[in-house]
N, C-alpha and C positions, 0 to 999 in steps of 0.2 A: 618406452612409455612408463610413467610412474602412476600408481594409484593414489588418488587424493581422497582421503576419507571425508565424507560429508560432515557438516556441523553448522553451528550458528556463529556469527561474528557481527561486530558493529561495522557497517559500511558507510562511509561518508563520500558524497559526491560534491565537489566544489565547496561552497561555503555553507551548504545545508547541514542541518544537524544530523549526526550519524543515526542510521536506522539499523535495527537488528534484522539480519538477513539469514535465511536458512539455505544452505548449499547442499545439494545432493552429491553423493560420491561420484567421482568422474576420473578419467585418465588424462594426463598431460605429458607432453614430451619432456624428456629430461633436459634436452638442449634445443636451441633454436634450429630451424630448418636451414641447411647450408645450401650454398649455390650449387654444389655438386648434384643435389637432388632436384632443386628447383629448375636448373637448366634443362634437365630431361623433359620436364613439362613445358617450359617456355620455348625451347628450340624445337619442340615436337619430336624429340629423338625416339619416342616410343612408337611413332608412326613410320610406315615404309616411306622411303625418300620421295616417291612419286605422289604421296598424299600430303606432304608437308607444304604449307603455304605461309611463309614468314611475312610476306607483304600484306596479305589480307588474311589474318588468322581466323580460324573457325570461331563461332560465337562463344564456345566454351573455353577459349584461350585468350590471354591478355594480348593487347597490341604489342608487337615485337619491337618497334622502333621508338624508344624513349628519346626525350630531348637531349639527355646526357647519359653516359654509361651508368647502368643501374647500380654498380657497386661503388660509384662515386670516388673511385681511386683507392678504396680501402682494401681491395683484394677480392678475388672471386672464390675459386675452389678452396674448400675448407673453412670458409668464413660464413657467418650468418647472412641470410637474405635481408637486404635493407632496401629502402626506396621503392617498395611496392605499394600498391593501393589495397585498401581493405577488400575491394571487389576482386582483385586479382588473387589475394590470399584465400578468399572464399572459393574461387574457381579452382585453385590448387587443391584445397581440401576435398572438393567434389571429385576431382581427377584422381587424387590419391585413394579415395574411397573406392572408386571404380577399379583402380589397378590392383588393390589389395583385397577387396571384398570385405573390408572393415570400415566402420563409420568414423570419419574424421571431420572435425569442425573446429572453428576458432573458439577459444574460451570466452565467456561473457566477461564484462568488466569486473563483476563481482567475483566470479570464479578466479580470475587472474589475481586479484587482490588477496583473496582467501588463500590461494596456493602460495603466494609470496610470503604471507604472514606465517603460514604453517612451516615453511622451510627455514625460518630464522633460527 
């Protein structure tokens, strides 16, 4: 995780005029979450075998059977997670927070843009 120091910047959404936005300091992962980490959550590998249910996952886990392979043929282990829903990503953040005792969440659109601009 990298600290992102807060500040102000001009944030534009779509064709609207840019607005000055204040961002509080926050932490952001240095790299994307990889399948190596996400599979533990998705396949319920953190649970004892007799508690795993891949056919009907518990409400705090995403559905297991997508219409196509989730890595879309780009590769799994060592590669960034793709083709997940925002809801599943939020579920992963809640799970990761429970596992580590630290608070994880998705960055807001403004935080994401601000962090990208600060890293140039």
